[in-house]
Each structure stands twice: as structure tokens, then as C-alpha cells.
N, C-alpha and C positions, 0 to 999 in steps of 0.2 A: 444471592445467586448471580453469577456473571451475566451481563447483558449480551445480546446477540452480536454486537459489534466486537466485544471482547473475544467471543468464540470465533468469529470470522477472522479476526487478526491472528489468533492462535493458529487457526488452520492455514492461513497464508504463510506464516513463519515456518510451521512444520513442513509444509509442502516445499518451500524454498530450500529447506535444509535436508529433507529426506527424499523428496520426489525424484524418481528415476535412478535411485541408488540402491545398492544391494545391502541388505542387513548383515552385518558381521556379528551381531549378537542381539538377542531379544529375551527379556526376562519379564514374564507376566506374573506378578505377585498376588494373584488371587487364587483361591483353592481350586476352582474348576479348570484353571489353565496353568497350574503350577508346573506340569510336566511338558507343556507345549513349547517346542523350539521352532521358531520361524527363521532361524539363521539360514541364509542363502536365498531367501525370497527378496524380490525387488519391490520397493514401495512405488507403485504406479503413480499415485497421487494422494494427497490429503485434502478432503473437502469438508466444509461445514454445512450443516442443514439445521437452521434454527440454532438451538443450543447444543446440538450433537456434532461430534467429530467422527469422520469415517476415514480410516487409513486403509486404502485399497492395495492389495498385494497381488503380485503375479509371479509365476515361477516358483521353484523350490517347494518346501513343505506348506507354504501358505498360499499356493496358487489358487486364485479364484475366491479368496477370503477377504473380509474387511474386519479390521479391528475397530469396534465401536466403543467410544468413550463419551462420557457426559460429565460436566463439571458439577452440576447441581449447586450446592451452596458454597463449597470451599475447594473444589478441585482446580488443578492448573497443570499445564505442561511447561517445562523449562528446557532450554537448549544450552549445552555446555560444550566447549572444545574438549577434546580428549585430554585427560590429565588434570582438568580444572576441578576444584572442589565443588560439589553440589551444594547449593544454598537455599533450596526451596522448602526445607524442613528436615526433621529427623529421618533417619533411614527407614524407620518402621512405617512412615507415612507414604513411602514409595509404592506405587501400585503397578507401574509399567516402565520398562527401560528398553529403548530401541537404539541400537548403535549402527552407525554407518562410518566409513573411514573419516576420521577427524572430528566427528561430532557424535554426541549422545543426547537423546531426548528422554527426559525423565518426567513421568506423570505422577504428581503428588495428590493424595487424598481423593482419588477418582472413585466415586461410588459405583460407577458403571464401567466395567472392563469386560468385553465379551467379543468372541469371534463368531462371525456368521458368514454364509455365502454372500458374495457381493450381489448376486442376482436376487437376494432376499433382503436387501437393505430396507425395502419398503415395510418389512415386518416391524422395524423399530422407528422409522421416520415417516411412514406412509400416512399416519394419522394427522400429521402437522398441516396447518394452514400454509398459505403462501409465505415464503421466506422473505422477510423485509429486505435482506441484503443478498438474496440469492437470484440466480438467473431465472427462476420460476416466478418471480414477483408479479402478482396480478392484483392491482388495486381494486378492480371491480369485484373479484372473488373475496378479497379481504373485507370489503364493505358489506357484501352479501352475507358473509359469515357473522359480521358484527351485528347486523340488524335482525338476524334470525330470531333472537330472543329480545323483544323490545323492553321487557321488564328487567332485564339484567343490568346491573350497575356497570357503567362503562369502564371503570377501573378494573373490575373483576374480569370483564371480557378481554381487556388488553393483555392481561396476564395469562390468558388461556391460549396455549400454543396451537390449539386446534383452530383458533380464529385467524391468527397471523403469528408467524414464528419469529421470535427474536426479542420481543419486548419483555423486560424485567421490571423490577420495582422502581429503579431510577427513571427509566423512560416512561413508565406508567405515570409517575408523579409529574414529570416535566411536560409530557404530552397533554395531560389534562390542564396544566397551568397555561400552556401556550394556546390551547383551544378555548380557554376561558370558562371551564366547567369543573365542578368538583368531581372527584373519582366516584362519588356515590350517585351520580345522576343516572337515571335509567336511560338506556340507549334510545328508547322511543321518545324520550322527553328532550333530547338534545336540541331540536329546533326551537323549543320553547325558551331555551337559554342562549339563543343566538349563534348556534353552530350546527354542524351536521355530522353524521357518521363518516361521510367522505372527507370532511375536514380533519377529523380526528385521525383517520388512517393516514392522510397525507402528512400531518404533523409528525406522527410516529416515524414514518418512513424518512422524512427529511432529517430529523434529529439523529437517527442512527446512521444515516448515510453521511452526514457531516462529520461523524466521529470515526468512521471506518478508517483503518490504517494508522490509528494512533492510540496510545495507551490512555492519555488524558481525555476524559469524557467531559466536554464542555457544551452546555446547552444555552448559555447566555451570550456567547461570543467574547467573554472576558476571561482570559487565562490567568488572571491574578489569583493568588491563593485565597480561598474562601468565597470566591465569586463565580465559580464554575456553573452553579445551578440556581434556578429561580427559587425553588422551595425545597427540593430534596435535601434532607439533612441540614436545613438552614433554620436558624432561630427567627429570622425576619425575612419577609419577602424582599427580594432584591429589586423589585420594581417599585413598590410603594412603601416599604418599611413596616408594614403591618406584621404583627407576630404570626408566624406560621403555626397552623393547628395540625395535630396529629391524632390518629386513632388506628386501632388494629383492624385488619380485614382478613378474611379467610379463617379456616379452622383445620383441625385434624393434622397438625404439624406443618401446615402451609400458611401459617399466619405471616402477614406482612404489615409494615407500618405505612399508612397512607399519610401524605402531606398535602396541605392545601392552604391557600391564602383566602381568608373569608371576604376580603375586599375585591380581589382581582378575579375570583372564580365564582360563578353563579351555580345554583343548584342545591339540592338537599345535602345534609351532612349530619352525622351522629354527634353526640356530645364529645368534645375533644378530650384527649388524655395527655398529660404532660409527657414529653418524649423521654424524660429520665425514668419514668415509670415503665415505658415500653421496652427500653433497651437495657441490657446488662451494663453495670458500671464500667466494665472494661472495654465495651464495644465502642470503637471510634469510627472514623470514616472508612468506608470499604474501598480497598484498592486491589486490583487484580493484575498480575503480571503474566502475560502469556508466555 
């Protein structure tokens, strides 16, 4: 699933391309919106909220509406000049097309495409915790949300968008590494392992903030290939060289691979599972192009 910084960057690029411009065409390729035509509406702006994108419309048939999209595991928006061949995937994967003079925005594999009144955006994003990259960022509230359940594993809590919005599996792994604890450490036990909930929240915020505005996600400060992350999708810890351990977390279709270094990170951990067992043979490093 794309991280919050990826969604933020996608929102910035869509806003720069579409914001303030009149739609000359709109094709929403989902059954419930198949007959909806937003042509003639103006894109007021595109904003991100956690991992959600909201395209706000004024005037025309879309006046007062927001197009809500979410990437989940594999969605993306691509921008193309008029006349350029689309390259984000086969045509049957296109879920939304928004045209303005000279530019077309194409949404691929978007599992969420819906229209709702802008005044009711809270219906779809109101449950989210403070947005790590948003204007509503409130570290005190994020910490309060995190410590509300002291028995909860910190890695699980970081992925809960109701605690703080924007952290995905990459930053879950790297935040826990930089904070020096395993993702399986109960939130209430963080001080026993040399850190605090406030420290964890601060690390998550800093890592995402450092990567806002660029596609390449680097948590080590090293942009060389294979050295972008300390433990995420690494065979060996980039700090000490110890073999990185992996295990699955979550259930019900929300399983994620947890990564940790047994030398650099303190706290409890389940029996590790080789990464080749957890991932399909064809799955490689994840890359997202907004």
C-alpha cells in the first residue's frame, strides 16, 4: 500500500495540473458513476488526507462535490500531455479519467472512486487521526491515540490510520528500527526498551516529512541502490550487518510483513519466517509512481 508521502505527492502533482482548471472531459469507470459527466466543472483543488485523495469541484454539474479516491494496495494516478500514450497499465485497469486543456489525469486500479458532497468529506476521512503530512498535524493527539491501548503492539498501532494517518508498512518498519524497538513491542512497554511513544511518533513524522516531494523513499540518507532502507525489504541490517528477520502481522486480508533487526531493536518478537515464504516469487521491491 502506498505510504502517506506518496499520496501527498500525488495530490500535489494533481493539484498543480488540475487545480483552478475546467474539466473538458471526465470518465468515471465504475458502475455507480458510469453515467456521471462532470464536464464543465472546475477543479477547485486536490488535497490529500492520510492515504485519501479528495478532488473538490465547483461550478457545472459537479458543483459542491468531491471525487474521493484511495490507492489501497495498487492504485495510482498518472498525468499525461494530450496525445501521449498512457503507460500505467492496460485500459481495463483505468478507473477514472479527468481532462483539462493540454493534460489528462488517469487513475489506475483505484479500488475507491466515489462522489460525495464536499461538505460531507468527514464521512470518509473524519475517522482518521492527525495527518502526518497535513496541516492538522498534532503530535500530542497522535501520542494520546497511540498510548490509548498500552497492550497493543506498536507496529500494529502505527498502521492504524485512526491513530495517525499516513504510515504504511515501509515506515512502520523503519520507524521501529530508528526508535530501537521491535514492531511487536507493546506500546505500554516502550519505556522499558529505552524509548517512548512520543519518540516513536516523532520518528514517523520526521521520516515521512524528509521524503515528501520526491518519489524515492530514503530513510538511511543513502540514495545508492539497495541502501535506501535500514531493514525494510533488506536481507541484512544496514547498520550492523545482522540478518533481518521477518514475520507476518495482521489478518483478514490485511496481512503485512514485519521486518526487524534482532541486534539493533529491543523487545519481544515471534518466531521469524524466511521472507521467501512470505512473499510470492514474482514480488520484488515496491515502487509507486504518482
